[in-house]
C-alpha positions in Angstrom: 0.0 0.0 0.0 2.8 2.4 0.9 4.6 1.6 -2.3 1.5 2.3 -4.3 0.9 5.6 -2.6 4.6 6.6 -3.1 4.3 5.8 -6.9 1.0 7.8 -7.1 2.6 10.7 -5.3 5.5 10.7 -7.7 3.0 10.6 -10.6 1.1 13.4 -9.0 4.2 15.6 -8.9 4.7 15.0 -12.6 1.1 16.1 -13.2 1.6 19.3 -11.2 4.8 20.0 -13.1 3.0 19.5 -16.4 0.1 21.8 -15.3 2.6 24.5 -14.3 4.5 24.2 -17.6 1.3 24.4 -19.6 0.0 27.4 -17.8 3.4 29.1 -18.0 3.3 28.8 -21.8 -0.3 29.7 -22.2 -0.3 33.0 -20.2 2.8 34.2 -22.1 1.4 33.5 -25.6 -1.8 35.4 -24.8 -2.0 38.8 -26.4 -1.3 41.7 -24.2 1.7 43.0 -22.2 1.4 42.8 -18.4 3.5 45.9 -18.1 1.4 47.9 -20.5 -1.9 46.7 -18.9 -0.6 47.6 -15.5 0.5 51.1 -16.5 -2.5 52.0 -18.6 -3.2 53.3 -22.0 -1.0 56.4 -22.0 2.2 54.8 -20.8 5.3 55.6 -22.8 7.5 52.9 -24.3 10.2 53.8 -21.9 8.0 53.4 -18.9 6.7 50.1 -20.2 10.3 48.9 -20.7 11.2 49.9 -17.1 8.2 48.1 -15.8 9.0 45.0 -17.7 12.4 45.0 -16.2 11.0 45.4 -12.7 8.7 42.4 -13.3 11.4 40.3 -14.8 9.6 40.1 -18.2 12.6 41.4 -20.1 14.5 38.1 -19.7 14.3 35.3 -22.2 11.4 32.9 -21.8 13.6 29.9 -20.9 15.2 31.9 -18.2 11.8 33.0 -16.9 10.7 29.4 -16.8 13.7 28.1 -14.9 13.3 30.9 -12.3 9.6 30.2 -12.0 10.1 26.5 -11.4 12.9 27.1 -8.9 10.7 29.5 -7.0 7.7 27.1 -7.2 9.9 24.3 -5.7 10.8 26.6 -2.8 7.1 27.6 -2.3 7.6 31.1 -3.6 4.8 31.9 -6.1 5.7 35.5 -6.5 3.6 38.6 -5.9 0.5 39.7 -7.7 1.2 42.5 -10.2 -1.9 44.4 -9.2 -2.5 43.5 -5.5 1.1 43.6 -4.5 0.5 40.7 -2.1 1.8 37.2 -2.3 0.0 35.3 -5.1 -0.6 32.1 -3.1 -1.9 34.1 -0.1 -4.5 35.7 -2.4 -5.5 32.2 -3.7 -5.8 30.8 -0.2 -7.9 33.8 0.8 -10.4 33.0 -1.9 -10.4 29.3 -1.4 -12.9 29.2 1.6 -15.7 30.7 -0.6 -15.0 28.2 -3.4 -14.8 25.3 -0.9 -18.1 26.3 0.6 -19.8 26.4 -2.8 -18.2 23.1 -3.9 -19.1 21.2 -0.7 -22.7 22.4 -0.7 -23.0 21.4 -4.3 -21.4 18.0 -3.6 -23.8 17.3 -0.7 -26.7 18.2 -2.9 -25.4 16.0 -5.7 -24.8 12.9 -3.5 -28.2 13.2 -1.7 -30.2 13.8 -4.8 -28.4 11.2 -6.9 -28.7 8.4 -4.3 -32.4 9.2 -3.9 -33.3 9.5 -7.6 -31.1 6.6 -8.6 -32.5 4.3 -6.0 -36.1 5.3 -6.9 -35.4 4.7 -10.6 -33.8 1.3 -9.9 -36.7 0.1 -7.8 -38.8 -0.7 -10.9 -36.5 -0.7 -14.0 -38.0 0.2 -17.3 -41.1 1.6 -15.6 -42.6 5.0 -16.4 -40.9 6.5 -13.4 -37.6 5.0 -14.4 -37.9 6.4 -17.9 -38.9 9.8 -16.6 -35.9 10.0 -14.2 -33.6 8.9 -17.1 -35.0 11.6 -19.3 -34.6 14.3 -16.7 -31.0 13.1 -15.9 -30.0 13.3 -19.6 -31.5 16.8 -19.9 -29.7 17.8 -16.7 -26.4 16.6 -18.1 -27.0 18.6 -21.3 -27.9 21.9 -19.6 -25.1 24.5 -19.6 -24.2 26.0 -16.2 -24.4 29.6 -17.4 -27.9 29.0 -18.9 -29.2 27.4 -15.7 -27.7 30.2 -13.6 -29.3 32.9 -15.7 -32.7 31.1 -15.8 -32.5 30.7 -12.0 -31.8 34.4 -11.5 -34.6 35.5 -13.8 -37.2 33.2 -12.1 -36.2 33.1 -8.4 -34.5 36.5 -8.1 -36.1 38.9 -10.5 -39.7 37.6 -10.8 -40.4 35.8 -7.6 -37.8 37.7 -5.5 -37.2 34.6 -3.3 -33.5 34.3 -3.5 -30.5 36.8 -3.9 -28.9 36.8 -7.3 -25.3 37.6 -6.4 -22.7 37.8 -3.7 -21.8 35.7 -0.7 -23.7 36.1 2.5 -26.1 33.8 4.4 -27.5 30.4 3.5 -29.9 31.9 0.9 -27.0 33.3 -1.2 -25.7 29.7 -1.5 -28.9 28.1 -2.9 -28.8 29.3 -6.5 -25.1 28.8 -7.1 -24.9 25.4 -5.5 -28.0 24.1 -7.4 -26.7 25.5 -10.7 -23.3 23.9 -10.1 -24.7 20.5 -9.1 -27.4 19.9 -11.8 -25.1 18.4 -14.4 -23.4 16.2 -11.8 -26.8 15.0 -10.4 -27.8 13.9 -13.9 -24.5 11.9 -14.4 -24.4 10.4 -10.9 -28.1 9.5 -10.9 -27.6 7.3 -14.0 -24.5 5.7 -12.5 -26.3 4.9 -9.2 -29.3 3.5 -11.0 -27.2 1.3 -13.2 -25.1 0.0 -10.2 -28.2 -0.9 -8.2 -29.9 -2.7 -11.1 -26.7 -4.7 -11.7 -26.1 -5.6 -8.0 -29.8 -6.4 -7.2 -29.6 -9.5 -9.4 -26.4 -10.8 -7.9 -26.3 -13.9 -5.7 -25.5 -12.0 -2.5 -28.6 -9.9 -2.9 -30.8 -12.9 -3.5 -29.3 -14.7 -0.5 -30.0 -11.6 1.7 -33.6 -11.6 0.6 -33.9 -15.3 1.2 -32.8 -14.7 4.8 -35.8 -12.5 5.3 -34.1 -9.1 5.1 -36.4 -6.2 3.9 -35.6 -4.6 0.5 -34.4 -1.5 2.3 -31.9 -3.4 4.4 -30.7 -5.3 1.4 -30.2 -2.0 -0.4 -28.4 -0.2 2.4 -26.3 -3.0 3.9 -25.4 -5.0 0.8 -26.1 -3.3 -2.6 -24.8 0.2 -1.7 -21.6 -1.2 -0.2 -20.8 -3.2 -3.4 -21.6 -0.4 -5.8 -19.7 2.3 -3.9 -16.4 2.1 -5.8 -17.5 3.6 -9.2 -19.7 6.1 -7.3 -16.8 7.2 -5.0 -14.6 7.5 -8.1 -17.1 9.8 -9.7 -17.6 11.8 -6.5 -13.8 12.2 -6.2 -13.5 13.4 -9.8 -16.5 15.7 -9.2 -15.0 17.3 -6.1 -11.8 18.2 -8.0 -13.9 19.5 -10.9 -16.1 21.6 -8.5 -13.1 23.2 -6.9 -11.3 24.0 -10.2 -14.3 24.4 -12.5 -16.5 26.9 -10.9 -15.3 29.8 -13.0 -18.6 30.2 -14.9 -20.9 29.8 -11.9 -18.9 32.2 -9.8 -18.9 34.7 -12.6 -22.6 34.5 -13.1 -23.4 34.9 -9.4 -20.5 37.2 -8.5 -19.3 34.7 -6.0 -16.0 35.8 -4.5 -14.1 32.6 -5.0 -11.2 31.2 -7.0 -13.1 31.3 -10.3 -13.6 35.0 -10.3 -10.0 35.5 -9.1 -8.7 33.5 -12.0 -10.9 35.4 -14.5 -9.7 38.8 -13.1 -6.0 37.6 -13.1 -6.2 36.6 -16.7 -7.8 39.8 -17.8 -5.1 41.8 -16.0 -2.3 39.4 -17.3 -1.3 38.9 -13.7 1.1 36.0 -14.4 2.0 35.1 -10.8 -1.6 35.0 -9.7 -2.8 32.9 -12.6 0.1 30.4 -12.0 -0.5 30.2 -8.3 -4.2 29.6 -8.8 -3.6 26.9 -11.4 -1.0 25.2 -9.2 -3.4 25.2 -6.3 -6.2 23.7 -8.4 -3.9 21.0 -9.7 -2.9 20.1 -6.2 -6.5 19.8 -5.2 -7.1 17.4 -8.1 -4.1 15.3 -7.2 -4.9 15.1 -3.5 -8.5 14.2 -4.2 -7.4 11.3 -6.5 -5.0 10.1 -3.9 -7.7 10.1 -1.3 -10.0 8.1 -3.6 -7.4 5.5 -4.3 -6.7 5.1 -0.6 -10.4 4.8 0.1 -10.8 1.8 -2.3 -9.1 -0.6 0.1 -11.4 0.5 2.9 -14.5 0.1 0.8 -13.6 -3.3 -0.6 -11.2 -5.4 1.4 -10.5 -7.5 -1.7 -8.5 -4.6 -3.2 -4.9 -4.6 -2.2 -2.2 -2.4 -3.7 1.3 -3.6 -4.3 
């Protein structure tokens, strides 16, 4: 087990290095000069050249890359061009808002998916099963930004039930978390339904019923346990996606999280801030996948890593 985790950790470091390399290249091929953007429209070429020197942008790209990777290894992600603060400090300051939104969406996704998937699997190919399948497919196809705008129009503008932007109390969390979770609910509901239908016909489920266990106990104590691995895999992937992929949802609802921070940093050509945010997101993905791998052996004792 320890050897497996060590290999996965080494692979994770390679993934993070690859992500850092890709984002280093991408931000520097985007049009726009950070020095010119920082100084404004009326900056003279001399001022821009001096600013580029202060920011270290006058050096050749390979030299910039080596310096960037060396600083990253030392945990120094540089300072934001606009804020003047440490880039990773700004990222960590925005992370709680994104984590709050991601965890709320994850809880909603798991609860709704287990309920709807179990309900659909109770009578396969029935009218209810087909209705849930249709709604799940529609949910997977619905874009986040469209769902968010429709939710704002209906529940904020017309009905005035929910706030449309910002982070505050529990009511501010409703629309963003629902918008973010709809696609994942559709995907996970279909996965849960397929897993239950498959496991319900296995010998262990028939044996449990023959012993007189109720259908609910068979479902909770036997079927759920044996179908958890693909579900946990999907939940782990979803959690990483929720943390790193909330850019659109946070922009629509003006949620002060990592997504909006990344958008602002890209608009301002704030290289250190973009790189720190991407590095942090990559590490979240990596740690989530490691946690999922470690959880497999706990969920199914037959699994042993070598």
